[in-house]
Chimera marker file (.cmm) of the C-alpha trace (Angstrom):
<marker_set name="trace">
<marker id="1" x="-259.869" y="-33.445" z="184.780" r="1" g="1" b="0" radius="0.5"/>
<marker id="2" x="-256.389" y="-35.591" z="185.913" r="1" g="1" b="0" radius="0.5"/>
<marker id="3" x="-256.824" y="-38.599" z="187.311" r="1" g="1" b="0" radius="0.5"/>
<marker id="4" x="-254.050" y="-40.915" z="189.144" r="1" g="1" b="0" radius="0.5"/>
<marker id="5" x="-253.989" y="-45.051" z="190.022" r="1" g="1" b="0" radius="0.5"/>
<marker id="6" x="-253.580" y="-45.208" z="193.545" r="1" g="1" b="0" radius="0.5"/>
<marker id="7" x="-252.553" y="-47.487" z="196.372" r="1" g="1" b="0" radius="0.5"/>
<marker id="8" x="-255.585" y="-48.292" z="198.934" r="1" g="1" b="0" radius="0.5"/>
<marker id="9" x="-255.661" y="-46.486" z="201.645" r="1" g="1" b="0" radius="0.5"/>
<marker id="10" x="-252.814" y="-48.174" z="204.262" r="1" g="1" b="0" radius="0.5"/>
<marker id="11" x="-251.133" y="-49.619" z="201.477" r="1" g="1" b="0" radius="0.5"/>
<marker id="12" x="-247.734" y="-49.742" z="200.583" r="1" g="1" b="0" radius="0.5"/>
<marker id="13" x="-245.351" y="-50.259" z="197.718" r="1" g="1" b="0" radius="0.5"/>
<marker id="14" x="-243.259" y="-53.236" z="199.395" r="1" g="1" b="0" radius="0.5"/>
<marker id="15" x="-245.509" y="-56.320" z="197.582" r="1" g="1" b="0" radius="0.5"/>
<marker id="16" x="-244.783" y="-54.280" z="194.245" r="1" g="1" b="0" radius="0.5"/>
<marker id="17" x="-241.581" y="-53.487" z="194.890" r="1" g="1" b="0" radius="0.5"/>
<marker id="18" x="-240.731" y="-57.193" z="195.533" r="1" g="1" b="0" radius="0.5"/>
<marker id="19" x="-242.304" y="-57.741" z="191.935" r="1" g="1" b="0" radius="0.5"/>
<marker id="20" x="-240.100" y="-55.289" z="190.591" r="1" g="1" b="0" radius="0.5"/>
<marker id="21" x="-237.075" y="-56.639" z="192.111" r="1" g="1" b="0" radius="0.5"/>
<marker id="22" x="-237.754" y="-60.436" z="191.276" r="1" g="1" b="0" radius="0.5"/>
<marker id="23" x="-238.220" y="-59.423" z="187.343" r="1" g="1" b="0" radius="0.5"/>
<marker id="24" x="-235.059" y="-57.297" z="187.283" r="1" g="1" b="0" radius="0.5"/>
<marker id="25" x="-237.239" y="-54.609" z="186.102" r="1" g="1" b="0" radius="0.5"/>
<marker id="26" x="-236.494" y="-50.786" z="186.563" r="1" g="1" b="0" radius="0.5"/>
<marker id="27" x="-238.214" y="-49.325" z="189.247" r="1" g="1" b="0" radius="0.5"/>
<marker id="28" x="-239.198" y="-45.888" z="188.249" r="1" g="1" b="0" radius="0.5"/>
<marker id="29" x="-240.066" y="-43.590" z="191.394" r="1" g="1" b="0" radius="0.5"/>
<marker id="30" x="-240.935" y="-39.788" z="192.547" r="1" g="1" b="0" radius="0.5"/>
<marker id="31" x="-239.757" y="-39.853" z="195.974" r="1" g="1" b="0" radius="0.5"/>
<marker id="32" x="-240.671" y="-37.161" z="198.647" r="1" g="1" b="0" radius="0.5"/>
<marker id="33" x="-237.426" y="-36.493" z="200.334" r="1" g="1" b="0" radius="0.5"/>
<marker id="34" x="-237.941" y="-32.162" z="200.937" r="1" g="1" b="0" radius="0.5"/>
<marker id="35" x="-239.728" y="-31.765" z="197.695" r="1" g="1" b="0" radius="0.5"/>
<marker id="36" x="-240.351" y="-34.145" z="195.125" r="1" g="1" b="0" radius="0.5"/>
<marker id="37" x="-237.783" y="-35.525" z="193.426" r="1" g="1" b="0" radius="0.5"/>
<marker id="38" x="-237.328" y="-38.597" z="190.718" r="1" g="1" b="0" radius="0.5"/>
<marker id="39" x="-235.308" y="-41.695" z="191.244" r="1" g="1" b="0" radius="0.5"/>
<marker id="40" x="-234.996" y="-44.933" z="188.842" r="1" g="1" b="0" radius="0.5"/>
<marker id="41" x="-233.043" y="-47.637" z="188.771" r="1" g="1" b="0" radius="0.5"/>
<marker id="42" x="-232.639" y="-52.135" z="189.294" r="1" g="1" b="0" radius="0.5"/>
<marker id="43" x="-233.420" y="-52.888" z="192.728" r="1" g="1" b="0" radius="0.5"/>
<marker id="44" x="-230.631" y="-55.013" z="194.696" r="1" g="1" b="0" radius="0.5"/>
<marker id="45" x="-232.055" y="-55.405" z="197.862" r="1" g="1" b="0" radius="0.5"/>
<marker id="46" x="-235.081" y="-55.023" z="199.784" r="1" g="1" b="0" radius="0.5"/>
<marker id="47" x="-235.094" y="-54.377" z="203.384" r="1" g="1" b="0" radius="0.5"/>
<marker id="48" x="-238.482" y="-54.909" z="204.266" r="1" g="1" b="0" radius="0.5"/>
<marker id="49" x="-237.759" y="-56.104" z="208.084" r="1" g="1" b="0" radius="0.5"/>
<marker id="50" x="-235.488" y="-52.862" z="208.692" r="1" g="1" b="0" radius="0.5"/>
<marker id="51" x="-237.743" y="-50.832" z="211.538" r="1" g="1" b="0" radius="0.5"/>
<marker id="52" x="-237.489" y="-47.822" z="208.370" r="1" g="1" b="0" radius="0.5"/>
<marker id="53" x="-238.185" y="-50.587" z="205.554" r="1" g="1" b="0" radius="0.5"/>
<marker id="54" x="-236.490" y="-49.722" z="202.362" r="1" g="1" b="0" radius="0.5"/>
<marker id="55" x="-234.742" y="-50.927" z="199.222" r="1" g="1" b="0" radius="0.5"/>
<marker id="56" x="-230.552" y="-50.649" z="197.717" r="1" g="1" b="0" radius="0.5"/>
<marker id="57" x="-230.630" y="-49.966" z="193.845" r="1" g="1" b="0" radius="0.5"/>
<marker id="58" x="-227.810" y="-51.244" z="192.309" r="1" g="1" b="0" radius="0.5"/>
<marker id="59" x="-225.916" y="-48.251" z="191.933" r="1" g="1" b="0" radius="0.5"/>
<marker id="60" x="-225.894" y="-48.126" z="195.609" r="1" g="1" b="0" radius="0.5"/>
<marker id="61" x="-228.849" y="-45.912" z="196.336" r="1" g="1" b="0" radius="0.5"/>
<marker id="62" x="-230.851" y="-46.578" z="199.372" r="1" g="1" b="0" radius="0.5"/>
<marker id="63" x="-234.430" y="-45.400" z="199.669" r="1" g="1" b="0" radius="0.5"/>
<marker id="64" x="-236.851" y="-45.762" z="202.220" r="1" g="1" b="0" radius="0.5"/>
<marker id="65" x="-240.496" y="-47.174" z="201.370" r="1" g="1" b="0" radius="0.5"/>
<marker id="66" x="-242.299" y="-44.156" z="202.751" r="1" g="1" b="0" radius="0.5"/>
<marker id="67" x="-240.578" y="-41.555" z="200.769" r="1" g="1" b="0" radius="0.5"/>
<marker id="68" x="-241.611" y="-42.967" z="197.697" r="1" g="1" b="0" radius="0.5"/>
<marker id="69" x="-244.620" y="-40.980" z="196.899" r="1" g="1" b="0" radius="0.5"/>
<marker id="70" x="-244.937" y="-42.779" z="192.867" r="1" g="1" b="0" radius="0.5"/>
<marker id="71" x="-243.834" y="-45.773" z="191.603" r="1" g="1" b="0" radius="0.5"/>
<marker id="72" x="-243.902" y="-46.823" z="188.180" r="1" g="1" b="0" radius="0.5"/>
<marker id="73" x="-247.117" y="-44.531" z="187.316" r="1" g="1" b="0" radius="0.5"/>
<marker id="74" x="-249.035" y="-45.957" z="190.727" r="1" g="1" b="0" radius="0.5"/>
<marker id="75" x="-249.125" y="-42.913" z="193.462" r="1" g="1" b="0" radius="0.5"/>
<marker id="76" x="-249.525" y="-42.901" z="197.180" r="1" g="1" b="0" radius="0.5"/>
<marker id="77" x="-253.703" y="-41.731" z="197.677" r="1" g="1" b="0" radius="0.5"/>
<marker id="78" x="-252.015" y="-38.960" z="199.282" r="1" g="1" b="0" radius="0.5"/>
<marker id="79" x="-250.128" y="-37.800" z="195.814" r="1" g="1" b="0" radius="0.5"/>
<marker id="80" x="-253.398" y="-38.457" z="193.627" r="1" g="1" b="0" radius="0.5"/>
<marker id="81" x="-254.074" y="-34.562" z="193.227" r="1" g="1" b="0" radius="0.5"/>
<marker id="82" x="-250.240" y="-33.756" z="192.554" r="1" g="1" b="0" radius="0.5"/>
<link id1="1" id2="2" r="1" g="1" b="0" radius="0.2"/>
<link id1="2" id2="3" r="1" g="1" b="0" radius="0.2"/>
<link id1="3" id2="4" r="1" g="1" b="0" radius="0.2"/>
<link id1="4" id2="5" r="1" g="1" b="0" radius="0.2"/>
<link id1="5" id2="6" r="1" g="1" b="0" radius="0.2"/>
<link id1="6" id2="7" r="1" g="1" b="0" radius="0.2"/>
<link id1="7" id2="8" r="1" g="1" b="0" radius="0.2"/>
<link id1="8" id2="9" r="1" g="1" b="0" radius="0.2"/>
<link id1="9" id2="10" r="1" g="1" b="0" radius="0.2"/>
<link id1="10" id2="11" r="1" g="1" b="0" radius="0.2"/>
<link id1="11" id2="12" r="1" g="1" b="0" radius="0.2"/>
<link id1="12" id2="13" r="1" g="1" b="0" radius="0.2"/>
<link id1="13" id2="14" r="1" g="1" b="0" radius="0.2"/>
<link id1="14" id2="15" r="1" g="1" b="0" radius="0.2"/>
<link id1="15" id2="16" r="1" g="1" b="0" radius="0.2"/>
<link id1="16" id2="17" r="1" g="1" b="0" radius="0.2"/>
<link id1="17" id2="18" r="1" g="1" b="0" radius="0.2"/>
<link id1="18" id2="19" r="1" g="1" b="0" radius="0.2"/>
<link id1="19" id2="20" r="1" g="1" b="0" radius="0.2"/>
<link id1="20" id2="21" r="1" g="1" b="0" radius="0.2"/>
<link id1="21" id2="22" r="1" g="1" b="0" radius="0.2"/>
<link id1="22" id2="23" r="1" g="1" b="0" radius="0.2"/>
<link id1="23" id2="24" r="1" g="1" b="0" radius="0.2"/>
<link id1="24" id2="25" r="1" g="1" b="0" radius="0.2"/>
<link id1="25" id2="26" r="1" g="1" b="0" radius="0.2"/>
<link id1="26" id2="27" r="1" g="1" b="0" radius="0.2"/>
<link id1="27" id2="28" r="1" g="1" b="0" radius="0.2"/>
<link id1="28" id2="29" r="1" g="1" b="0" radius="0.2"/>
<link id1="29" id2="30" r="1" g="1" b="0" radius="0.2"/>
<link id1="30" id2="31" r="1" g="1" b="0" radius="0.2"/>
<link id1="31" id2="32" r="1" g="1" b="0" radius="0.2"/>
<link id1="32" id2="33" r="1" g="1" b="0" radius="0.2"/>
<link id1="33" id2="34" r="1" g="1" b="0" radius="0.2"/>
<link id1="34" id2="35" r="1" g="1" b="0" radius="0.2"/>
<link id1="35" id2="36" r="1" g="1" b="0" radius="0.2"/>
<link id1="36" id2="37" r="1" g="1" b="0" radius="0.2"/>
<link id1="37" id2="38" r="1" g="1" b="0" radius="0.2"/>
<link id1="38" id2="39" r="1" g="1" b="0" radius="0.2"/>
<link id1="39" id2="40" r="1" g="1" b="0" radius="0.2"/>
<link id1="40" id2="41" r="1" g="1" b="0" radius="0.2"/>
<link id1="41" id2="42" r="1" g="1" b="0" radius="0.2"/>
<link id1="42" id2="43" r="1" g="1" b="0" radius="0.2"/>
<link id1="43" id2="44" r="1" g="1" b="0" radius="0.2"/>
<link id1="44" id2="45" r="1" g="1" b="0" radius="0.2"/>
<link id1="45" id2="46" r="1" g="1" b="0" radius="0.2"/>
<link id1="46" id2="47" r="1" g="1" b="0" radius="0.2"/>
<link id1="47" id2="48" r="1" g="1" b="0" radius="0.2"/>
<link id1="48" id2="49" r="1" g="1" b="0" radius="0.2"/>
<link id1="49" id2="50" r="1" g="1" b="0" radius="0.2"/>
<link id1="50" id2="51" r="1" g="1" b="0" radius="0.2"/>
<link id1="51" id2="52" r="1" g="1" b="0" radius="0.2"/>
<link id1="52" id2="53" r="1" g="1" b="0" radius="0.2"/>
<link id1="53" id2="54" r="1" g="1" b="0" radius="0.2"/>
<link id1="54" id2="55" r="1" g="1" b="0" radius="0.2"/>
<link id1="55" id2="56" r="1" g="1" b="0" radius="0.2"/>
<link id1="56" id2="57" r="1" g="1" b="0" radius="0.2"/>
<link id1="57" id2="58" r="1" g="1" b="0" radius="0.2"/>
<link id1="58" id2="59" r="1" g="1" b="0" radius="0.2"/>
<link id1="59" id2="60" r="1" g="1" b="0" radius="0.2"/>
<link id1="60" id2="61" r="1" g="1" b="0" radius="0.2"/>
<link id1="61" id2="62" r="1" g="1" b="0" radius="0.2"/>
<link id1="62" id2="63" r="1" g="1" b="0" radius="0.2"/>
<link id1="63" id2="64" r="1" g="1" b="0" radius="0.2"/>
<link id1="64" id2="65" r="1" g="1" b="0" radius="0.2"/>
<link id1="65" id2="66" r="1" g="1" b="0" radius="0.2"/>
<link id1="66" id2="67" r="1" g="1" b="0" radius="0.2"/>
<link id1="67" id2="68" r="1" g="1" b="0" radius="0.2"/>
<link id1="68" id2="69" r="1" g="1" b="0" radius="0.2"/>
<link id1="69" id2="70" r="1" g="1" b="0" radius="0.2"/>
<link id1="70" id2="71" r="1" g="1" b="0" radius="0.2"/>
<link id1="71" id2="72" r="1" g="1" b="0" radius="0.2"/>
<link id1="72" id2="73" r="1" g="1" b="0" radius="0.2"/>
<link id1="73" id2="74" r="1" g="1" b="0" radius="0.2"/>
<link id1="74" id2="75" r="1" g="1" b="0" radius="0.2"/>
<link id1="75" id2="76" r="1" g="1" b="0" radius="0.2"/>
<link id1="76" id2="77" r="1" g="1" b="0" radius="0.2"/>
<link id1="77" id2="78" r="1" g="1" b="0" radius="0.2"/>
<link id1="78" id2="79" r="1" g="1" b="0" radius="0.2"/>
<link id1="79" id2="80" r="1" g="1" b="0" radius="0.2"/>
<link id1="80" id2="81" r="1" g="1" b="0" radius="0.2"/>
<link id1="81" id2="82" r="1" g="1" b="0" radius="0.2"/>
</marker_set>
């Protein structure tokens, strides 16, 4: 059986994203935007106060936090069986 590490119910990736940004580490993500796709990069900005919180990578890519299904191997609970 495949077991995945997941966030707690109602938890977001914002704390983890902030830690990754502060360390200058690469964020490796699976996004759910009309199907699952991969994205990765170094986080330049975090817009947590936006009505629809998002991150911006150093290459200019903007990613809404709610579209992140997995971040550096940690999944949202609804994706634990993917």
